[in-house]
C-alpha positions as CSV (number, residue, x, y, z in Angstrom):
1,M,26.5,-81.1,25.3
2,K,23.7,-82.0,28.2
3,V,20.9,-78.7,28.1
4,N,18.3,-78.6,30.8
5,Y,15.1,-77.1,29.8
6,I,11.8,-76.3,32.3
7,N,8.7,-75.7,30.7
8,G,10.1,-75.9,27.5
9,N,12.2,-73.0,28.4
10,M,16.5,-73.4,29.1
11,K,16.9,-73.4,33.0
12,K,19.0,-70.3,34.5
13,K,22.3,-71.3,35.2
14,I,23.0,-70.2,38.9
15,I,25.6,-70.9,42.0
16,L,23.6,-73.2,44.8
17,V,24.6,-71.6,48.3
18,G,23.7,-73.4,51.8
19,P,22.2,-74.3,54.3
20,F,23.7,-72.2,56.4
21,V,23.2,-72.5,60.4
22,G,26.0,-71.1,61.7
23,E,27.5,-68.1,63.0
24,L,26.6,-64.8,61.5
25,Y,30.7,-63.7,61.2
26,W,31.7,-67.1,59.7
27,E,29.4,-66.7,57.2
28,Y,29.8,-63.3,56.7
29,F,33.7,-63.4,56.9
30,R,34.6,-67.0,55.6
31,F,31.7,-68.8,54.7
32,A,30.1,-65.7,51.5
33,P,33.5,-64.3,50.1
34,Y,34.7,-68.0,49.1
35,V,32.0,-68.3,47.3
36,F,32.0,-64.8,45.8
37,K,35.8,-65.7,44.2
38,K,35.1,-69.0,42.8
39,N,32.1,-68.3,41.4
40,I,34.3,-66.5,38.6
41,N,31.8,-66.1,36.0
42,N,29.2,-64.3,38.3
43,Y,26.7,-66.4,37.8
44,P,23.5,-66.1,39.9
45,L,23.3,-66.7,43.7
46,V,20.3,-69.2,45.0
47,V,20.9,-69.1,48.7
48,L,19.2,-70.7,52.0
49,S,20.2,-69.0,55.3
50,R,18.4,-66.7,57.7
51,L,16.6,-64.2,56.1
52,D,18.1,-61.2,58.6
53,R,20.9,-62.0,56.4
54,Y,20.4,-62.1,52.8
55,D,22.2,-59.0,52.2
56,I,25.7,-60.9,53.1
57,Y,25.0,-61.5,49.5
58,G,22.7,-59.0,48.2
59,E,22.1,-58.3,45.2
60,R,24.1,-61.4,43.2
61,C,21.5,-63.5,44.9
62,C,18.7,-63.7,42.1
63,E,16.3,-65.9,44.8
64,F,17.1,-65.6,48.5
65,I,15.1,-68.3,50.3
66,P,14.5,-68.0,54.5
67,L,15.9,-70.6,56.6
68,N,13.5,-71.3,59.4
69,I,15.0,-73.7,62.3
70,D,12.8,-74.6,65.3
71,G,14.2,-73.1,68.5
72,D,17.0,-71.1,66.5
73,S,18.3,-68.3,69.1
74,I,16.3,-69.9,72.3
75,N,18.1,-73.4,72.1
76,K,20.0,-73.6,69.6
77,F,22.3,-71.3,69.0
78,G,25.6,-71.1,65.5
79,E,28.6,-72.5,65.9
80,C,31.3,-71.4,64.1
81,F,30.0,-73.7,60.7
82,R,27.8,-75.6,62.4
83,M,24.2,-75.2,64.8
84,T,24.5,-76.3,68.7
85,G,21.8,-79.0,69.2
86,M,21.3,-80.4,65.7
87,L,22.2,-83.7,64.0
88,H,24.9,-84.4,61.5
89,Q,21.8,-86.4,59.6
90,K,19.1,-83.7,60.0
91,Y,21.6,-80.8,57.9
92,Y,22.9,-83.2,55.1
93,E,18.8,-83.8,54.7
94,I,18.3,-80.2,54.6
95,V,21.3,-79.8,52.1
96,S,19.5,-83.1,50.0
97,A,16.3,-81.5,50.1
98,F,17.5,-78.1,49.1
99,K,19.6,-79.1,46.4
100,L,16.7,-82.3,45.0
101,E,14.2,-78.5,44.8
102,M,16.3,-76.4,42.9
103,D,17.2,-78.7,40.6
104,K,13.9,-78.3,39.4
105,K,14.1,-75.0,38.7
106,Y,17.5,-74.0,37.8
107,N,20.8,-75.6,36.2
108,V,22.7,-75.7,39.2
109,I,26.1,-74.9,38.1
110,T,27.6,-76.3,41.6
111,H,26.7,-75.9,45.1
112,F,28.3,-74.8,48.2
113,F,27.7,-75.1,51.3
114,P,29.6,-75.4,54.9
115,P,31.5,-78.8,56.7
116,F,29.5,-79.8,59.6
117,K,31.3,-82.5,61.2
118,K,34.3,-82.5,63.4
119,P,37.5,-80.8,63.1
120,D,36.9,-78.3,60.1
121,F,33.6,-76.8,61.6
122,T,35.6,-75.4,63.9
123,N,38.4,-74.8,61.3
124,K,38.8,-70.3,61.2
125,K,41.5,-71.6,57.4
126,Y,39.1,-74.2,55.9
127,Y,38.6,-71.8,53.5
128,P,41.7,-69.8,52.8
129,L,42.5,-65.9,52.8
130,S,43.8,-65.8,49.5
131,K,40.7,-67.6,48.3
132,R,38.1,-65.3,49.5
133,L,36.6,-62.0,48.0
134,F,35.7,-59.5,50.2
135,E,33.5,-57.3,48.3
136,Y,29.5,-57.1,49.7
137,L,26.6,-56.3,47.4
138,P,23.6,-55.1,49.8
139,R,20.5,-53.6,48.1
140,K,20.4,-50.0,47.2
141,E,17.2,-50.1,49.0
142,N,19.4,-50.4,52.2
143,D,21.3,-47.3,51.8
144,E,18.2,-45.2,50.6
145,A,16.9,-46.7,53.9
146,I,19.6,-45.4,56.0
147,L,19.7,-42.6,54.3
148,K,16.2,-41.7,55.1
149,F,17.4,-42.8,59.2
150,L,20.2,-39.7,59.2
151,K,18.6,-37.3,57.5
152,D,19.4,-33.8,58.6
153,I,22.0,-35.4,61.1
154,K,25.2,-33.0,61.1
155,K,27.0,-34.7,63.8
156,P,29.9,-37.3,63.4
157,I,28.4,-40.7,64.0
158,I,29.4,-43.3,67.1
159,L,28.4,-46.7,66.7
160,L,27.4,-49.0,69.9
161,A,27.0,-52.8,69.6
162,P,26.1,-53.7,73.0
163,R,25.9,-58.0,71.8
164,Y,23.7,-60.1,74.6
165,R,22.6,-63.5,74.7
166,K,20.4,-65.2,77.6
167,N,22.7,-66.5,79.7
168,F,25.9,-65.8,77.3
169,K,29.1,-65.8,79.6
170,R,30.6,-63.2,77.0
171,N,27.9,-60.1,78.2
172,W,29.0,-57.3,79.2
173,P,26.9,-56.3,82.6
174,Y,27.0,-52.6,81.6
175,W,25.6,-51.2,78.6
176,Q,23.1,-49.2,80.9
177,K,25.4,-47.0,83.3
178,L,27.5,-46.4,79.8
179,Y,24.4,-45.1,77.9
180,N,23.6,-43.5,81.2
181,K,26.9,-41.9,80.8
182,I,27.3,-41.0,77.5
183,Y,24.2,-39.1,78.2
184,D,25.0,-37.6,81.1
185,S,28.4,-36.0,80.6
186,K,26.7,-34.8,77.4
187,W,28.3,-36.5,74.3
188,D,25.4,-36.9,72.5
189,E,25.5,-33.1,72.0
190,K,28.5,-33.7,69.9
191,F,28.0,-36.8,68.2
192,E,25.0,-39.0,66.9
193,F,25.2,-42.7,68.7
194,V,23.4,-44.8,66.9
195,I,22.6,-48.9,68.6
196,C,23.3,-52.1,66.4
197,G,22.4,-55.1,67.5
198,K,20.1,-58.4,66.4
199,E,16.6,-58.2,68.2
200,N,16.3,-60.4,71.4
201,E,20.7,-60.6,71.6
202,Y,21.2,-57.1,71.9
203,V,21.1,-53.9,75.1
204,S,18.5,-51.4,73.6
205,D,18.7,-47.7,76.3
206,K,15.8,-48.8,78.5
207,Y,15.1,-44.2,78.1
208,N,15.7,-44.5,74.6
209,R,17.8,-41.7,74.7
210,F,19.6,-42.7,70.9
211,K,19.0,-44.0,67.5
212,D,18.3,-47.6,67.3
213,I,19.1,-49.1,64.0
214,N,15.9,-51.3,64.8
215,Q,13.8,-48.4,64.7
216,I,14.4,-48.9,61.0
217,P,10.8,-51.0,59.3
218,I,12.2,-54.2,57.5
219,N,10.6,-55.0,54.5
220,D,11.0,-57.5,51.4
221,N,13.5,-55.2,50.0
222,I,16.0,-54.6,53.5
223,S,17.4,-57.1,55.8
224,L,18.7,-56.1,59.6
225,F,22.2,-56.7,58.3
226,G,22.0,-54.7,54.9
227,L,21.4,-51.5,56.8
228,L,24.3,-52.3,59.0
229,L,26.7,-52.8,55.9
230,S,25.0,-49.0,54.7
231,L,25.5,-47.3,58.4
232,M,28.7,-48.2,58.1
233,K,29.8,-46.2,55.3
234,Y,29.2,-43.1,57.6
235,V,30.7,-44.5,61.2
236,K,33.1,-43.1,62.8
237,L,34.1,-45.0,65.6
238,T,32.4,-48.3,66.7
239,I,32.6,-49.8,70.4
240,G,31.3,-52.8,71.9
241,S,33.1,-56.4,73.2
242,Q,34.9,-58.8,70.9
243,S,31.5,-59.8,68.5
244,A,30.6,-59.6,64.8
245,I,29.7,-56.1,64.6
246,P,33.4,-54.6,66.0
247,N,34.8,-57.2,63.6
248,I,32.4,-56.0,60.5
249,S,33.4,-52.8,61.6
250,L,37.0,-53.3,61.0
251,L,36.6,-54.8,58.0
252,N,35.2,-51.6,56.2
253,K,37.7,-49.5,57.9
254,V,36.3,-47.9,60.5
255,K,38.0,-48.3,64.1
256,A,36.7,-50.0,67.0
257,I,37.4,-50.1,70.9
258,E,36.6,-53.8,72.0
259,W,37.5,-55.8,75.1
260,G,37.5,-59.4,75.4
261,N,39.7,-62.5,75.7
262,Q,40.8,-63.0,72.0
263,K,43.1,-60.0,71.3
264,H,45.2,-61.5,68.4
265,L,42.0,-63.3,66.4
266,H,40.5,-59.9,66.9
267,T,43.1,-57.4,66.2
268,V,45.1,-58.8,63.6
269,T,42.9,-62.7,62.3
270,Y,39.8,-60.6,62.0
271,N,41.4,-57.2,60.6
272,I,42.6,-58.0,57.5
273,Y,43.1,-54.8,56.2
274,N,45.3,-53.6,59.6
275,T,42.4,-50.7,60.5
276,P,43.2,-49.0,64.3
277,V,41.7,-51.0,67.5
278,I,42.3,-50.6,70.7
279,F,41.6,-53.6,72.9
280,F,41.5,-54.5,76.2
281,N,42.0,-57.9,77.9
282,S,39.1,-58.7,79.7
283,P,38.6,-62.7,80.2
284,N,35.6,-61.9,81.9
285,F,34.1,-59.8,79.6
286,D,34.1,-57.3,83.2
287,I,36.2,-54.6,82.1
288,D,35.7,-51.4,84.4
289,M,32.6,-49.2,82.9
290,I,34.9,-45.8,83.4
291,K,37.9,-47.2,81.9
292,I,35.1,-47.6,78.6
293,F,34.1,-44.3,79.0
294,D,37.0,-43.0,79.9
295,T,38.7,-44.7,76.2
296,I,35.7,-43.1,74.5
297,S,35.9,-39.6,75.5
298,I,39.9,-39.1,73.9
299,E,38.6,-41.1,70.7
300,L,35.9,-38.8,70.4
301,N,38.0,-35.6,71.5
302,N,40.3,-37.0,68.8
303,I,37.7,-36.8,66.6
304,L,37.1,-34.0,66.3
305,R,40.0,-32.6,66.4
306,N,40.2,-34.2,62.8
307,K,43.1,-36.5,64.7
308,T,41.5,-39.4,63.5
309,I,38.8,-40.6,60.8
């Protein structure tokens, strides 16, 4: 039997994970749960991914290495399992260099990284649903930060997910109008609205009238994604166009109001727990703001009457 040593000591057995350069939800819903399921011996993970995704892996992770890619979220974007504008050769160079470097430090039991080439990088069933484990363990510091953020709040919490990307066809143009309508209607007197989104990729309220998850200072022990997962424990309803956060809401059994052009995908395929969801078909992502607001009002009244959770 081969025994690996480093500096006279036996190397720690680990599972190597990454690099992951693709979309957030493809990592959260497809790739990471597959790693969890396959790791039957619960070896600690060493992960190479974007820093804000640390808590997808959370307490399973013994070392997290931030992945920094020139042009990320500027002229390169996640595209399913891969990244637009990144050459195959470049990706596999990162894979090889990561494995080579970690072999010096650890006893690598196995190495998981997602497919990059066609057609697999767009294959939603590349990792079968039966071979995924949806049990996330964000670091406890995220829970502590969220409890502090929500301190003294007695109102039900409503999550707003205003995704926005520069030159992105799926941007909904009415978020500020919806904020104004919510404020003018005084719904904020009965509910605590919390805006959630990745920095530079969401629409904040220009009048700063609602709580924003980005108001929480980030440190080495928490991540924006970890905060989102912790916040989900307290949310009564999530609102947003089809995107990662409403899908994460459904995976956490929190009802959502969504709109977009892929109803079955976002209400059935991703909704493995059959969480209640209201979905409006809007091929151009331009659904009328009043229609969304009226639907929100109905759901908020139902919450107040304890007809929904």
